[in-house]
Every structure is written in C-alpha cells, then in structure tokens.
C-alpha positions as CSV (number, residue, x, y, z in Angstrom):
1,M,60.2,9.3,-1.8
2,K,61.8,6.0,0.5
3,I,59.2,4.4,2.8
4,E,61.1,2.8,5.9
5,K,59.8,-0.5,7.6
6,G,58.2,1.0,10.0
7,G,56.3,2.9,7.4
8,W,55.1,-0.1,5.6
9,L,53.7,-1.3,8.9
10,L,51.9,1.7,9.6
11,I,50.4,1.8,6.1
12,F,49.0,-2.1,7.1
13,L,47.8,-1.4,10.5
14,L,46.1,1.7,8.7
15,G,44.4,-0.7,5.8
16,L,44.0,-3.1,8.5
17,G,41.7,-1.0,10.2
18,L,39.8,0.3,7.3
19,V,38.5,-2.9,6.8
20,G,37.5,-4.0,9.9
21,Y,35.5,-0.8,11.1
22,S,34.0,-1.6,7.2
23,L,33.1,-5.5,8.6
24,H,32.1,-4.3,11.7
25,K,29.8,-1.4,10.1
26,Y,28.1,-3.6,8.1
27,G,27.4,-6.1,10.6
28,V,29.7,-9.1,9.4
29,L,32.1,-9.0,12.4
30,D,31.8,-7.6,15.9
31,V,35.0,-5.9,16.6
32,G,34.1,-4.8,20.3
33,S,33.9,-8.2,21.3
34,W,37.5,-8.8,21.1
35,F,38.0,-6.1,23.4
36,G,35.3,-7.0,25.6
37,S,32.3,-4.9,24.8
38,K,29.5,-6.9,23.5
39,T,28.1,-5.1,20.6
40,D,24.3,-5.0,20.1
41,K,23.7,-6.7,16.6
42,A,20.0,-6.0,16.9
43,A,20.5,-2.6,16.7
44,G,23.0,-2.6,13.4
45,P,21.8,-2.0,9.6
46,G,21.4,-5.8,9.5
47,A,19.2,-6.4,12.6
48,K,16.5,-9.2,12.6
49,I,13.2,-9.6,14.8
50,D,10.7,-12.1,15.1
51,P,7.6,-11.1,15.1
52,A,6.4,-14.2,16.0
53,K,7.7,-13.7,19.4
54,P,6.0,-12.0,22.8
55,L,6.6,-8.1,22.2
56,P,9.8,-7.2,24.8
57,A,8.5,-4.8,27.5
58,S,11.9,-2.9,26.8
59,S,15.4,-3.4,24.9
60,G,17.1,-1.5,27.9
61,K,17.9,0.9,24.8
62,E,14.6,2.8,24.5
63,T,14.3,5.9,23.0
64,T,11.9,8.7,22.5
65,Q,12.6,10.3,19.4
66,V,11.0,9.0,16.2
67,R,12.0,10.5,12.8
68,V,9.3,9.7,10.1
69,R,9.4,10.0,6.2
70,V,6.3,11.4,5.1
71,N,4.8,12.9,1.4
72,I,2.8,15.6,1.0
73,W,-0.8,13.8,1.5
74,V,-3.8,14.2,3.4
75,G,-3.4,10.3,4.8
76,C,-0.8,11.5,7.5
77,V,-2.8,13.6,8.7
78,G,-3.5,11.0,12.2
79,G,0.0,11.5,12.7
80,L,0.6,15.0,12.1
81,V,-2.4,16.1,14.3
82,A,-1.2,13.8,17.3
83,N,2.5,15.7,16.9
84,G,0.6,19.3,16.4
85,G,3.2,19.7,13.2
86,L,5.9,18.4,11.6
87,D,7.9,18.4,14.9
88,T,6.6,17.8,17.9
89,A,4.5,21.0,19.7
90,P,4.2,21.0,23.5
91,G,1.1,19.8,24.5
92,S,-0.1,17.6,21.4
93,I,-0.6,14.5,21.9
94,Y,2.9,12.9,21.3
95,H,4.2,15.8,23.2
96,D,2.0,14.1,26.7
97,K,3.3,10.7,26.0
98,G,6.7,11.3,26.3
99,L,7.5,11.3,22.3
100,K,9.9,13.4,20.2
101,V,8.2,12.9,16.4
102,S,9.7,14.2,13.6
103,F,8.1,14.1,10.0
104,K,10.7,15.1,7.5
105,I,8.7,15.8,4.5
106,I,10.4,13.6,1.6
107,D,8.0,13.3,-1.6
108,D,10.4,11.4,-4.4
109,W,9.2,8.0,-3.3
110,T,12.6,6.5,-4.4
111,D,14.3,9.0,-2.0
112,G,11.7,7.6,0.9
113,S,13.1,4.6,0.9
114,A,16.5,5.4,0.8
115,A,16.2,7.3,3.5
116,L,14.9,4.5,5.6
117,A,17.8,2.1,4.4
118,T,20.2,4.3,5.3
119,N,19.1,5.0,8.9
120,N,18.0,8.7,8.1
121,V,14.2,8.0,9.2
122,D,13.1,5.2,11.8
123,V,9.4,4.8,10.4
124,M,8.3,5.5,6.3
125,L,4.9,6.6,5.2
126,T,4.6,4.4,1.9
127,T,1.5,2.4,0.0
128,A,1.3,-1.3,0.1
129,D,1.9,-1.7,-3.5
130,V,4.8,0.7,-3.2
131,W,6.2,-1.2,-0.4
132,A,6.1,-4.8,-2.6
133,K,8.7,-3.4,-4.4
134,D,11.0,-1.7,-1.8
135,Q,11.0,-4.5,0.7
136,A,12.5,-7.2,-2.0
137,Q,14.9,-4.7,-2.8
138,F,15.7,-4.3,0.7
139,Q,16.0,-7.8,1.1
140,D,18.3,-8.0,-1.7
141,K,21.0,-5.5,0.1
142,G,20.6,-7.4,3.9
143,F,18.2,-4.6,5.3
144,A,15.5,-5.7,7.0
145,A,12.0,-3.9,7.8
146,R,8.3,-4.5,8.1
147,A,5.0,-2.9,7.8
148,F,3.4,-2.3,11.4
149,F,0.3,0.1,10.7
150,M,-2.6,0.9,8.1
151,V,-2.6,4.8,7.8
152,D,-5.7,4.9,5.2
153,W,-7.9,3.9,2.1
154,S,-7.8,5.9,-1.1
155,R,-11.8,6.2,-1.4
156,G,-12.0,8.4,-4.5
157,A,-8.9,10.3,-4.1
158,D,-7.2,8.4,-6.9
159,G,-8.2,7.6,-10.2
160,V,-8.2,7.2,-14.0
161,I,-9.8,9.9,-15.9
162,G,-10.2,10.0,-19.9
163,R,-11.1,12.6,-22.6
164,Q,-14.4,12.9,-24.4
165,G,-15.4,8.9,-26.0
166,I,-13.1,7.3,-23.3
167,N,-15.9,5.4,-21.1
168,N,-14.1,2.8,-19.5
169,I,-10.5,0.5,-19.4
170,E,-10.8,-0.7,-22.4
171,G,-11.2,2.5,-24.0
172,L,-7.3,2.9,-23.8
173,A,-6.4,0.8,-26.3
174,G,-3.9,2.8,-28.7
175,K,-4.5,5.4,-26.2
176,T,-1.8,8.3,-25.0
177,V,-1.9,7.9,-20.6
178,A,0.2,10.1,-18.5
179,Y,1.1,8.6,-15.3
180,A,4.1,8.6,-12.6
181,P,5.6,5.2,-12.7
182,Y,6.1,3.2,-9.9
183,T,3.5,4.6,-7.3
184,P,0.0,4.0,-6.6
185,S,-1.1,5.7,-9.8
186,H,0.9,3.3,-11.8
187,F,-0.8,0.0,-10.0
188,L,-4.0,1.4,-10.2
189,L,-3.4,1.4,-14.0
190,W,-1.6,-1.6,-13.8
191,N,-4.5,-3.7,-12.5
192,G,-7.3,-1.8,-13.9
193,L,-5.8,-3.0,-17.1
194,K,-4.9,-6.5,-15.7
195,S,-8.5,-7.0,-14.8
196,S,-9.8,-5.9,-18.5
197,G,-10.7,-7.4,-21.0
198,L,-7.6,-6.1,-22.8
199,S,-5.1,-8.6,-24.6
200,T,-1.3,-9.0,-23.3
201,E,-0.6,-6.7,-26.6
202,Q,-3.1,-4.2,-26.5
203,R,-1.6,-3.1,-22.6
204,N,1.9,-3.6,-23.7
205,E,0.6,-1.1,-26.2
206,I,-0.6,1.5,-23.8
207,F,2.3,1.1,-21.6
208,A,4.7,1.7,-24.3
209,K,2.6,4.9,-25.4
210,A,2.5,6.2,-22.0
211,V,4.0,9.5,-20.7
212,H,6.0,9.0,-17.4
213,T,6.1,11.9,-15.0
214,K,8.0,12.6,-12.1
215,D,4.9,13.2,-10.2
216,G,1.4,12.3,-9.6
217,I,0.1,16.1,-10.0
218,E,1.8,16.5,-13.4
219,P,-0.6,14.0,-15.1
220,A,-3.5,16.0,-14.0
221,T,-2.0,19.0,-16.0
222,L,-0.7,17.3,-19.3
223,F,-4.3,16.0,-19.1
224,A,-6.4,19.5,-18.4
225,Q,-3.6,21.0,-21.5
226,Q,-5.1,18.4,-24.0
227,K,-1.9,16.5,-24.2
228,V,-2.5,13.2,-23.7
229,D,-5.9,11.2,-23.6
230,A,-6.0,10.2,-20.2
231,A,-3.7,10.3,-16.9
232,V,-4.2,8.4,-13.4
233,A,-3.9,11.3,-11.0
234,W,-5.1,12.2,-7.1
235,D,-7.4,14.7,-6.1
236,P,-8.0,18.0,-6.0
237,D,-5.8,17.9,-9.5
238,M,-8.0,14.6,-11.0
239,S,-11.0,16.3,-10.9
240,D,-9.8,20.0,-11.6
241,A,-8.6,18.7,-15.1
242,V,-11.3,16.9,-15.5
243,A,-13.7,19.9,-15.2
244,K,-11.1,22.2,-17.7
245,R,-11.5,19.6,-20.2
246,P,-15.2,19.5,-21.9
247,G,-16.3,15.8,-21.9
248,A,-13.8,14.4,-19.6
249,K,-15.3,11.5,-17.4
250,K,-13.1,9.8,-14.5
251,I,-13.2,6.2,-15.8
252,Y,-13.0,4.6,-12.1
253,D,-11.7,5.8,-9.2
254,T,-10.5,4.0,-5.7
255,R,-14.2,4.3,-4.7
256,I,-14.8,1.8,-7.0
257,A,-11.2,0.2,-6.2
258,N,-12.2,0.9,-3.2
259,K,-9.7,-2.0,-1.8
260,L,-6.8,-1.0,-3.8
261,I,-4.8,2.0,-2.6
262,A,-3.6,1.7,1.2
263,D,-1.1,3.8,2.9
264,V,1.3,1.9,5.6
265,L,4.0,2.3,8.0
266,V,7.1,0.6,7.7
267,V,9.4,0.6,10.1
268,S,13.2,-0.9,10.3
269,D,14.1,-3.8,12.4
270,R,16.9,-2.1,13.6
271,F,14.8,1.0,15.1
272,A,11.6,-1.9,16.1
273,A,14.5,-3.9,18.0
274,T,15.8,-1.3,19.8
275,S,12.7,0.9,21.1
276,P,9.7,-1.8,20.8
277,Q,7.8,0.2,23.4
278,T,8.0,3.7,21.6
279,L,6.3,2.0,18.2
280,V,3.1,1.1,20.8
281,K,3.2,4.7,22.0
282,F,3.7,6.2,18.5
283,A,0.9,3.6,17.1
284,E,-1.4,5.2,20.0
285,G,-1.0,8.4,19.2
286,W,-1.4,8.1,15.9
287,L,-4.8,6.3,16.0
288,E,-5.8,9.3,18.9
289,G,-5.2,12.0,16.1
290,V,-7.7,10.2,14.4
291,Q,-9.9,10.0,16.9
292,F,-9.6,14.3,17.5
293,I,-10.3,14.4,13.6
294,K,-13.6,12.4,13.6
295,A,-14.4,14.4,16.6
296,Q,-12.9,18.1,15.7
297,P,-12.8,18.1,12.2
298,A,-12.9,22.0,11.9
299,R,-10.2,21.8,14.9
300,A,-8.3,19.7,12.7
301,Y,-8.6,21.5,9.3
302,T,-7.2,24.8,10.7
303,L,-3.8,22.9,12.6
304,I,-3.7,21.4,9.1
305,G,-3.5,24.6,7.2
306,T,-1.3,25.9,9.8
307,I,1.4,23.5,9.2
308,K,4.3,25.5,7.2
309,D,5.8,23.4,4.5
310,F,3.0,20.8,4.1
311,N,1.3,23.3,1.7
312,I,-2.5,22.3,2.2
313,P,-5.0,25.0,3.4
314,A,-7.5,24.1,5.9
315,D,-10.3,23.8,3.0
316,L,-8.1,21.5,1.1
317,A,-7.7,19.1,3.6
318,K,-11.4,19.2,4.7
319,S,-12.0,18.3,0.6
320,M,-8.9,16.0,0.0
321,L,-10.3,13.6,3.3
322,E,-13.8,13.1,1.4
323,G,-11.5,10.8,-0.9
324,V,-9.9,8.9,2.1
325,K,-10.9,6.9,4.8
326,L,-8.8,7.5,8.0
327,S,-8.1,4.3,9.3
328,D,-8.7,3.2,13.3
329,Y,-7.8,0.6,15.3
330,A,-10.8,-1.6,14.0
331,D,-9.4,-1.0,10.2
332,N,-5.7,-2.4,11.4
333,Q,-6.9,-5.5,12.7
334,A,-9.1,-6.5,9.7
335,F,-6.5,-5.2,7.2
336,F,-3.7,-7.0,8.2
337,G,-6.0,-10.1,9.5
338,A,-5.1,-12.8,11.5
339,P,-1.6,-14.7,10.8
340,G,-2.0,-17.1,8.1
341,A,-5.3,-15.6,6.8
342,D,-6.0,-13.9,3.7
343,S,-6.1,-10.2,4.4
344,D,-6.5,-7.3,2.0
345,Y,-3.1,-6.6,3.2
346,S,-1.9,-10.1,1.8
347,N,-4.2,-9.5,-1.3
348,I,-2.4,-6.2,-2.6
349,F,0.9,-7.1,-1.6
350,K,0.9,-10.5,-4.2
351,M,-0.8,-8.1,-7.0
352,A,1.9,-6.1,-6.4
353,Q,4.9,-8.6,-6.5
354,E,3.4,-9.4,-9.8
355,M,3.4,-6.4,-11.6
356,Y,6.7,-5.5,-10.3
357,R,7.8,-8.9,-11.0
358,E,6.6,-8.4,-14.6
359,L,8.5,-5.2,-14.7
360,R,11.8,-7.0,-13.7
361,L,12.2,-4.7,-10.8
362,I,12.6,-7.1,-8.4
363,K,14.0,-10.7,-8.4
364,R,11.8,-12.6,-5.9
365,V,8.8,-12.6,-4.3
366,S,7.9,-12.8,-0.2
367,D,5.4,-14.3,1.8
368,P,3.3,-11.4,3.1
369,E,3.4,-12.7,6.3
370,S,7.1,-12.0,6.7
371,T,6.7,-8.5,5.4
372,L,4.4,-7.1,8.6
373,D,4.7,-7.0,12.2
374,R,1.0,-7.2,14.5
375,R,2.5,-6.9,17.6
376,Y,2.1,-3.1,18.1
377,I,-1.6,-3.0,17.3
378,S,-2.1,-6.2,19.0
379,A,-0.8,-4.7,22.1
380,L,-3.2,-1.5,22.5
381,S,-6.6,-3.8,21.9
382,S,-7.5,-2.8,25.5
383,K,-7.4,0.8,24.5
384,F,-9.5,0.9,21.0
385,S,-12.7,-0.7,20.0
386,A,-12.6,-3.4,17.6
387,A,-16.3,-2.9,16.3
388,P,-15.9,-1.6,12.8
389,S,-16.6,2.3,11.9
390,E,-17.6,1.6,8.3
391,A,-21.2,0.4,7.1
392,P,-21.1,-2.4,5.3
393,I,-21.3,-1.6,1.1
394,E,-25.1,-2.1,-0.2
395,Y,-25.1,-3.4,-3.4
396,K,-27.5,-2.3,-6.0
397,E,-28.4,-3.3,-9.0
398,P,-26.7,-0.7,-11.9
399,P,-29.1,1.5,-13.5
400,K,-30.2,0.6,-17.0
401,G,-27.7,1.2,-19.6
402,A,-24.7,2.0,-17.2
403,V,-21.3,1.0,-18.9
404,P,-19.1,-1.6,-17.1
405,I,-15.9,-0.4,-16.1
406,A,-14.2,-3.7,-17.8
407,T,-15.5,-6.9,-19.5
408,Q,-13.1,-9.7,-18.8
409,R,-14.5,-12.9,-20.6
410,R,-13.1,-15.8,-18.9
411,S,-14.0,-19.6,-19.3
412,I,-14.7,-21.8,-16.1
413,Y,-14.5,-25.6,-16.7
414,F,-16.9,-28.6,-15.0
415,E,-16.5,-32.3,-15.8
416,P,-19.3,-33.4,-17.5
417,N,-22.6,-33.7,-16.0
418,S,-21.4,-32.2,-13.1
419,A,-21.1,-29.0,-11.2
420,K,-17.9,-29.5,-9.8
421,M,-14.8,-27.0,-10.6
422,G,-12.1,-28.5,-12.4
423,L,-8.6,-27.6,-10.8
424,D,-7.6,-25.3,-13.3
425,S,-10.7,-23.6,-13.5
426,R,-10.1,-22.8,-9.8
427,A,-7.4,-21.0,-10.4
428,V,-9.5,-19.1,-12.5
429,V,-11.8,-18.0,-10.2
430,D,-9.4,-17.3,-7.7
431,E,-8.1,-14.3,-10.2
432,I,-11.7,-13.4,-10.2
433,G,-11.9,-13.3,-6.3
434,S,-8.4,-11.2,-6.1
435,F,-10.0,-8.6,-8.5
436,M,-12.7,-8.5,-6.8
437,R,-11.6,-7.8,-3.6
438,A,-9.7,-4.8,-4.5
439,Y,-13.0,-3.5,-6.8
440,E,-14.9,-4.6,-3.6
441,N,-17.7,-1.8,-4.6
442,T,-19.1,-3.8,-7.7
443,V,-21.9,-6.0,-8.3
444,V,-20.9,-9.6,-10.2
445,D,-23.6,-11.5,-11.9
446,I,-23.1,-14.7,-12.9
447,D,-24.4,-17.0,-15.3
448,G,-24.5,-20.5,-15.8
449,N,-24.2,-22.7,-19.1
450,T,-24.0,-26.5,-20.2
451,D,-23.1,-27.6,-23.8
452,S,-26.3,-28.9,-25.8
453,S,-26.6,-32.6,-25.1
454,G,-29.4,-33.7,-22.7
455,T,-32.7,-32.1,-21.8
456,R,-33.4,-28.7,-21.5
457,E,-34.4,-29.6,-17.7
458,L,-31.7,-31.1,-17.0
459,N,-29.1,-28.5,-18.8
460,M,-31.4,-25.6,-17.0
461,A,-30.7,-27.4,-13.4
462,L,-27.2,-28.3,-13.9
463,S,-26.6,-24.2,-15.0
464,K,-28.3,-23.2,-11.6
465,E,-26.0,-26.0,-9.7
466,R,-22.5,-24.5,-11.8
467,A,-23.7,-20.8,-11.0
468,D,-24.3,-21.8,-7.7
469,A,-21.0,-23.6,-7.2
470,F,-18.7,-20.5,-8.6
471,K,-20.9,-18.5,-5.9
472,S,-20.3,-21.0,-2.9
473,Y,-16.7,-20.5,-3.4
474,L,-16.3,-17.5,-3.5
475,V,-18.6,-16.6,-0.9
476,E,-16.6,-19.9,1.3
477,K,-13.0,-18.8,0.3
478,Y,-13.5,-15.0,0.2
479,R,-16.2,-14.1,2.6
480,F,-17.8,-12.0,-0.2
481,P,-21.4,-11.4,0.9
482,A,-23.8,-13.7,-0.5
483,T,-25.9,-10.3,-2.1
C-alpha cells in the first residue's frame, strides 16, 4: 500500500491530536485555553485545594450528586439511614437537603481506593490506618485527596483470638495466625506485636508463618475449623469462632485498643474543589443520621435490615453496633484536633505509616496535617453540640491474678543523682505515649529506681521523683488523666 503526502500529514495530525488529548486529560496542558476557553483545572485529576483557606460559598459548578464507596460494615449506617438506603429515598434526610447520594458497595480495599483515584466515586469510606497507605500511593501518582469526616471508633468489633493456652500477645510467638493483609486487621496485629515484649525476630516469624486471607471473615472461619492457632477478625464472626472452639478466648480487642481503629471518609480534591457546599450538606446529613439512630434505634435497625445487597439483618445490625461508637460532631472535633496539635488521627496515621514503610509499600511519609481538611466539620459548628457524648473512662485496678495483654521492658535513663530524663529516654517515652494513646482503656503502673549508691532515704526520694517526672511528662504532653 502506498501512502501519498496528504496521508502522511493526516497520520501526523491524528498522532498529534492523541498526544494533545492525553496531555490535556492528565492536566499537563490546558488545550482549551489555546482556543479561547479556559478549563477548570481544579476539577481535573491533579486538582489541588488549600484547606488553610476559607471554605468557598460555592464553586459555581456545584453538583448535588455524591458517589460514596462503602464496604459491608455497620459503621457506615449513619449515612445509609440519612439516605434511606444505598440510593437516596424520597423523604430521607439527604433528599430533603437536595442531595442525590449513591452508596457503592466495594468490599475489596484496593478496589475501593482505585475507584476514588479513577473518579468512579467521589468519597471513600476507609480506616485511618489504611488511608495512610492509600494517601502515600496517591501522592506517587499525582492524585490528591483528604480525610474530612470521622465515621466511627471500633469498640470491641475487631480483635485477636487465640486457642486454649494463648493468653496474651506474647503467647502468639511461634504460632500460626490468620489475618487479611493491608486491612485494619493487619494494623491491629502489627500494633499489638510492636507494643509487646516480643523481639523483632519473634515478630517477623509470626508474620512469616501467618496465613493470609482475602477478607476479614475467613480468618474466623479458619480458626473455628482449628486450622490456625489464632486469628484477627471482627464481629459477629470473631465471637462465633471463639464459641465454636473449646478453650478459645479473645486475647485483646478494640475495647482495650479503643483508639486504634477508626473509620473515616476521604474525598478527592477534584470533587472538593467543585462542590464544597455539597460536602458540608453531606456531612451534616450523616451526623443527623447518627442522631436518628441514637434517638430511635429500633427504627434504624429495621431500616438497615431492609437495605438490599447490604446483607445485615435488623437483629445483626443491633448486635454489631454494640461494638462500634458512631461518631457525632464532638467526636469529629476531638479526633482531628486543632491544627498543629497532637490528635488521635495524627497518632494513628503516623503509626500506620511506620507499618507500611516497614512493609515497603510506601516510599514516603506525609505530615498528617496535610492529609486532612477540617473545614466541612467546622462549617457545622452552629448546628451541633460540641459537648462530648461519651463519659470519661473510669480507671480501675486490675483484679488480682489478671494476665497483662503485653509486657514490654524499656529502659529510661536519667542524669546522675537527678530526675531529669535524657533526650534519648524522651524518645522512648514518646513511643510508650503513642501506645498508651491507642490503648487508652488500660492501667499503667510506674516504678522509679536508682542505683545502689547513696543512702536509702535519698534513693527512695529520688526514685519517687523519677517516677513523678515520667508521669508528669505523659500527663503534660499527652493529656492523660493523672489517675
């Protein structure tokens, strides 16, 4: 076949057009501006927003449609109740706000993050720990998104279970554990082992021998079938598996690690740039859904049970919600904290980044502050109470003979004849403080010591000063109650 001169020109123009289209699509070139029409770069895949600036009244391109990725997890019921189902029902909270919300069930965590990055959803339900991985991987691809809403705390719904004879975290050494990798179950196991007295070699052996599953349900099944020594699972499967295996028990769960697993909503910068006020209404409706569940739980359970494809009957919804703390406005404020201050979100995010760096799944770490946007919650300050809805924890001395969930031995050094901690010791105390923050529902004993030089009276006084210095550091920096 012979191509004439005009044919070569046509092929060249077609190729140039394809290259131009690709560069325009991925935000490298604004081809539209060449022809006198300015495109909205903020809405493109590489859109960036500045959470430090005031929230716009409207972008001028506001949409009323919101597509949300969820998995089959009872924590998202605040949004589902507000919506009247997976799609907005007439007369629902979201319908009355003029929104059209579509919840898309995507159980696979990787598929969920891919849906957000490819613009198949606008908002993604995930956990703060998994978000640390996704955020770093999004950054590598030039895609921007931010956490903006806290959905719930897991309060007993997630845990580690073991066969007879395994009584604490250290008892997992040399055993076979089943868990779903790169999920909250993975983070719960990693964090528990990291905070235990097990050596690095022992922890590595546990992960090397572990049985990996595709979801968080299968580990409980394997455990009930006595195919593994331990498992990381969630309720109701976790409790059912323990009941089916004589002598089995929960080693620890998120009633103890009560500030470790939190669900959050993440929105793409692309959507946030074009529809800021839609996001405010969306967050407001979710919070109103939570209020409805608290005020009329029976009606909420019935509604959840009728949602097709969600597969959580009303009675199961009731039992599952007993292991979850649905977040209200005050919870959101406390979780994200003030700019620049330590917060539970920051603590979880940093610990999860450490885990994923160890696993070599992420190449960089981010300042947690750059990964969130508080403006949508702040915009609702006049509509919801900021008073905490959860009573403070009452600390009680453990019963005699109680087995600690973990025993970690760390040395904290002081200057000679002084209660002043060395700089290296402060780093150790910060690690302990991070653990204590996540495992808030625990009791900590502090013992002070000296060497054998000096009189008994002097050594006793100095020992107490050192214990008090350690305690004061934790109270002042981490705001732990002195009790």
